[in-house]
N, C-alpha and C positions, 0 to 999 in steps of 0.2 A: 392553566396550561392549555395551549391550543395544539391540536394535532396537525402537522403539516403533511401534505401529500408529496410523493416523489415528483420530480420534474416530469412533464409529459413524455419526454424523449428518453427517460431512464430505461435501462434494459433489465428485465426480470431474470432471476435465477434462484431457484429453491426458496421462494418466499421473500427474497430480498430484491431491492432495486439498486442498480448501479449506474453511475454517470461519471464520465471522465471529463475533467475540466483542464484544459491545457495551460492554465495560468502558471507563471513562474512565481512560486511562493516557497517560503521556508516550510518545514514540516509543521511547526506550530501555527503558521498562518493558514495552511491547508486544512489542518484539524479544525481550526476556528471557523473557516468558511463552511465546511461540511456541517458542523454543529449549528451554525446560524440558519441553515436550511432544513434543520430537523434530522440530519443524518450523521454519519461518521465515516472516517477513512476506512477503507475495506480491510477487514480482518480475514485473511485467506485461510481456509480450513481444509481444503482438499486440492489435489492435483487438477481436477476438472475446473474448480473455481479459479485456480491460478491461471489456467489456460484462458478461461473466459475473460478474466480481468486483463490479461495481456492483449487479447484481441481487441478489447475496448480501447486500450491505450494506443495500440497501433492504428486503429481506425480513426483515432483523434489526432494522428500525425505526430505522435511522440514515441520516444524510446524508453521512457521511464516515468515512474510516478511514486509518490509517497504512499505507504500503506500504514495501517493502524497498529503497528507494534513498535515498542521502544524498550530500551534498557536504561533509561534515564535515571530511574530510582536506584537501581543496583546494577553496576557494570556486569555484563554477561548474563543477567537474568532477564530474558526477553519476555515481556508481558503485552497483552493486547491493551488497547485504549479502554477496554471495558473492564480492566483490572483482573483479567483471567490469564492463567498461563497459556502459552500458545501450544497447540497440539500438532501443527503442521509447519514444517520449514522446507524451504527450497533454496538454501544458501548457495551462493556462487563459491563453493569450497574449492581450494583451501584459502582463497583470497579474502573472503567475507564470511562473517563480520570481522572487521579488524580494528575497530575503535581508533581510526586514524587520528593522529595528534591528540589522543586521549579525550576526544570530544565528539565522537560520532555515536549518537544514541538513538537514531531514528532509522527505520527500515524503508527501503525503496525497492520496488520491483523494476527490473531493468532488462532490456534487450540490446543495450549498447554493445558496440564492438570492444572487446578486450583481448589482447594478445592475438589479434588476427581473426577472431571468430566472435559471433554474436553470443551474448550471455544466455539467451534462451528463456527469458522471463523468469529469472531467478532473483 
């Protein structure tokens, strides 16, 4: 096993490195892309990390991005991609999570406009 270094333009925060890629991918494709580079989708654990990730996405010219939590194995039981229970949530309540069409199992952080106002990186 070889150890990969973060991309040179990755931004550091609390011992981790973050990079936003504006590619249009499914959650599984984004997860695979991160893993192929030796990393993983962001698993946000604090409000300050949430803000940091939102700033990276905005500076990359986007309004949303996949993050590393899913309830694919058991509906409503959100787990990190590292198979750990999540300890921080910033859901866009009461609208999300809503399991749209019974098939929405992957989390996204977003600042898209909904109902006339920005989501606020929820």
